[in-house]
FISESE-49147 format. One record per residue: z negated, y negated, x negated of N, C-alpha, C in turn; residue number from 1; chain; residue in one letter. Coordinates in Angstrom, 3 decimals. Layout:
BEGIN
(pt (Z Y X) (Z Y X) (Z Y X) NUM A a)
...
//
This chain:
BEGIN
(pt (53.653 -272.549 -307.562) (54.526 -273.107 -307.704) (53.213 -273.953 -308.240) 1 A m)
(pt (53.065 -274.807 -308.630) (51.936 -275.973 -309.627) (51.946 -277.329 -308.716) 2 A l)
(pt (50.691 -276.576 -307.765) (50.433 -278.404 -307.186) (49.364 -278.996 -307.544) 3 A t)
(pt (49.805 -280.434 -307.539) (49.046 -281.443 -307.866) (48.604 -282.384 -307.373) 4 A v)
(pt (47.152 -282.899 -307.269) (46.789 -283.461 -306.218) (46.697 -285.057 -306.698) 5 A n)
(pt (47.334 -285.866 -306.728) (46.788 -288.096 -307.619) (46.598 -288.000 -306.908) 6 A i)
(pt (44.743 -288.911 -306.864) (43.995 -289.946 -305.593) (44.351 -291.134 -306.855) 7 A s)
(pt (44.815 -292.177 -306.250) (44.292 -293.698 -307.230) (43.540 -294.377 -306.413) 8 A f)
(pt (42.628 -294.644 -306.605) (41.556 -295.879 -306.429) (42.026 -297.630 -306.491) 9 A m)
(pt (42.535 -297.959 -305.770) (42.444 -299.957 -305.734) (41.279 -300.241 -306.896) 10 A t)
(pt (41.363 -301.495 -307.302) (40.560 -302.199 -307.971) (39.399 -302.337 -307.599) 11 A q)
(pt (39.266 -302.807 -306.338) (37.929 -303.190 -305.510) (37.425 -301.745 -305.363) 12 A d)
(pt (38.024 -300.833 -305.048) (37.148 -299.634 -305.037) (36.563 -298.747 -306.779) 13 A e)
(pt (37.611 -299.033 -307.440) (37.441 -299.217 -309.089) (36.338 -300.063 -309.127) 14 A l)
(pt (35.500 -300.854 -308.922) (34.579 -302.100 -309.002) (33.462 -302.005 -308.624) 15 A w)
(pt (33.890 -301.563 -307.390) (32.346 -301.128 -306.503) (31.676 -299.328 -307.014) 16 A l)
(pt (32.578 -298.877 -307.926) (32.005 -297.373 -308.411) (31.591 -297.757 -309.558) 17 A s)
(pt (32.147 -298.846 -310.654) (31.207 -299.378 -311.737) (30.134 -300.343 -310.954) 18 A q)
(pt (29.713 -301.000 -310.480) (29.175 -301.285 -309.948) (27.573 -300.416 -308.960) 19 A y)
(pt (27.988 -299.497 -308.472) (26.678 -298.031 -308.199) (26.931 -298.154 -309.046) 20 A n)
(pt (27.364 -297.274 -310.359) (26.748 -297.236 -311.582) (26.090 -297.801 -312.258) 21 A e)
(pt (26.479 -298.877 -312.110) (25.718 -300.020 -312.956) (24.108 -300.208 -312.214) 22 A v)
(pt (23.963 -300.396 -310.785) (23.140 -300.142 -309.952) (21.923 -299.431 -310.040) 23 A k)
(pt (22.571 -297.861 -309.942) (21.742 -296.844 -310.443) (21.382 -296.230 -311.415) 24 A a)
(pt (21.766 -297.300 -312.302) (21.489 -296.786 -313.788) (20.049 -297.526 -314.224) 25 A f)
(pt (19.604 -299.151 -313.735) (18.719 -299.835 -313.571) (18.389 -299.254 -312.829) 26 A t)
(pt (17.291 -299.009 -311.162) (17.626 -298.371 -311.364) (16.135 -296.895 -311.390) 27 A e)
(pt (17.159 -295.890 -311.725) (17.058 -294.505 -312.668) (15.877 -295.306 -313.796) 28 A t)
(pt (16.588 -296.419 -314.973) (15.902 -296.227 -316.383) (15.264 -297.459 -316.264) 29 A n)
(pt (14.698 -298.133 -315.340) (14.109 -299.848 -315.232) (14.805 -300.392 -316.170) 30 A h)
(pt (15.578 -300.451 -316.516) (15.880 -301.697 -317.845) (17.457 -301.481 -317.600) 31 A r)
(pt (18.212 -302.312 -318.501) (19.546 -302.552 -318.060) (20.380 -301.964 -318.921) 32 A n)
(pt (21.638 -300.930 -319.007) (22.166 -301.041 -320.696) (22.001 -301.327 -321.557) 33 A p)
(pt (21.707 -300.215 -323.067) (20.883 -301.422 -324.120) (22.427 -301.046 -325.182) 34 A s)
(pt (22.763 -302.298 -325.741) (23.912 -301.919 -326.986) (23.594 -301.218 -328.138) 35 A r)
(pt (22.165 -301.201 -328.100) (21.455 -299.720 -328.787) (21.838 -298.476 -329.400) 36 A h)
(pt (22.496 -298.061 -328.046) (22.590 -296.586 -327.377) (24.143 -296.476 -326.917) 37 A r)
(pt (24.733 -295.662 -327.682) (25.876 -295.846 -327.559) (26.793 -294.988 -325.680) 38 A i)
(pt (25.662 -294.444 -325.223) (25.685 -293.850 -323.974) (26.283 -294.425 -323.217) 39 A e)
(pt (25.136 -295.713 -322.941) (25.044 -296.770 -322.158) (26.459 -298.449 -322.450) 40 A d)
(pt (26.903 -297.839 -323.806) (28.618 -298.972 -323.387) (29.597 -299.260 -322.547) 41 A h)
(pt (29.706 -298.224 -322.201) (30.777 -298.378 -320.629) (30.440 -298.922 -320.195) 42 A l)
(pt (29.137 -299.385 -319.817) (28.379 -299.326 -318.742) (27.779 -301.380 -318.695) 43 A l)
(pt (27.324 -301.348 -320.113) (27.347 -302.204 -320.927) (28.006 -303.265 -320.647) 44 A l)
(pt (29.850 -302.399 -321.054) (30.761 -303.291 -320.888) (31.216 -303.889 -320.330) 45 A n)
(pt (30.952 -303.492 -319.323) (31.461 -303.961 -317.674) (30.494 -304.650 -316.952) 46 A w)
(pt (29.252 -304.756 -317.164) (28.435 -306.222 -317.198) (28.861 -307.207 -317.866) 47 A l)
(pt (29.128 -306.862 -319.125) (28.664 -308.244 -320.293) (30.997 -309.489 -319.586) 48 A k)
(pt (31.556 -308.522 -319.121) (33.042 -308.284 -318.999) (32.438 -309.397 -317.038) 49 A q)
(pt (31.771 -308.546 -316.711) (31.828 -309.469 -315.068) (31.390 -310.519 -315.035) 50 A n)
(pt (30.038 -310.550 -316.082) (29.268 -311.778 -316.450) (30.584 -313.378 -316.688) 51 A r)
(pt (31.270 -312.238 -317.853) (32.066 -313.698 -318.830) (33.024 -315.010 -317.109) 52 A k)
(pt (33.022 -313.486 -315.978) (33.924 -313.589 -315.102) (33.441 -315.104 -314.202) 53 A l)
(pt (32.344 -314.514 -313.991) (31.045 -315.383 -313.206) (30.828 -316.718 -313.423) 54 A l)
(pt (30.728 -317.080 -315.107) (30.452 -318.042 -315.629) (31.484 -318.850 -315.946) 55 A n)
(pt (33.017 -318.083 -315.653) (34.331 -319.016 -315.681) (35.015 -319.308 -314.367) 56 A a)
(pt (33.416 -318.451 -313.645) (34.137 -318.966 -312.027) (35.165 -317.851 -311.591) 57 A k)
(pt (35.927 -317.451 -312.428) (37.045 -316.373 -311.922) (36.400 -314.986 -311.273) 58 A k)
(pt (35.795 -314.587 -310.916) (35.104 -313.521 -309.854) (35.272 -313.397 -308.848) 59 A l)
(pt (35.976 -312.442 -307.819) (36.211 -312.841 -306.525) (35.212 -312.998 -305.962) 60 A k)
(pt (35.505 -313.683 -304.662) (33.609 -314.394 -304.148) (33.322 -313.254 -303.226) 61 A e)
(pt (33.716 -311.889 -302.946) (33.134 -310.673 -302.619) (32.250 -310.409 -303.480) 62 A d)
(pt (32.428 -310.175 -304.904) (31.523 -309.551 -305.480) (30.423 -310.586 -306.060) 63 A r)
(pt (30.882 -311.985 -306.069) (29.614 -312.564 -306.790) (28.546 -312.130 -306.317) 64 A v)
(pt (28.646 -312.567 -304.990) (26.759 -311.928 -304.352) (26.472 -310.763 -305.032) 65 A a)
(pt (26.813 -309.809 -304.474) (26.420 -308.329 -304.996) (26.866 -308.301 -306.417) 66 A k)
(pt (27.143 -308.669 -307.657) (26.810 -309.226 -309.048) (25.769 -309.550 -309.377) 67 A f)
(pt (25.358 -311.220 -308.289) (24.365 -311.327 -309.400) (22.944 -310.921 -309.118) 68 A e)
(pt (22.839 -310.062 -307.527) (21.770 -309.218 -307.610) (21.350 -308.083 -308.797) 69 A k)
(pt (22.361 -307.872 -309.691) (22.516 -306.958 -310.633) (21.745 -307.593 -311.372) 70 A l)
(pt (21.809 -309.220 -311.773) (21.781 -309.794 -313.001) (20.114 -309.811 -312.531) 71 A l)
//
């Protein structure tokens, strides 16, 4: 019998996971993700999208303070 264990993350958990990845990257590499390095593109895209949401005042309030720490 085949058993499949699938767990789903909420949007808040996914956002926090990405936030932690970007934070760890900047602390480890002492720089922001670069558009010139392919391995940095996913983190860079996440940063750019959240920066756009922040500027448009559409980023959730509980995320604003955390995101501003990254900038």
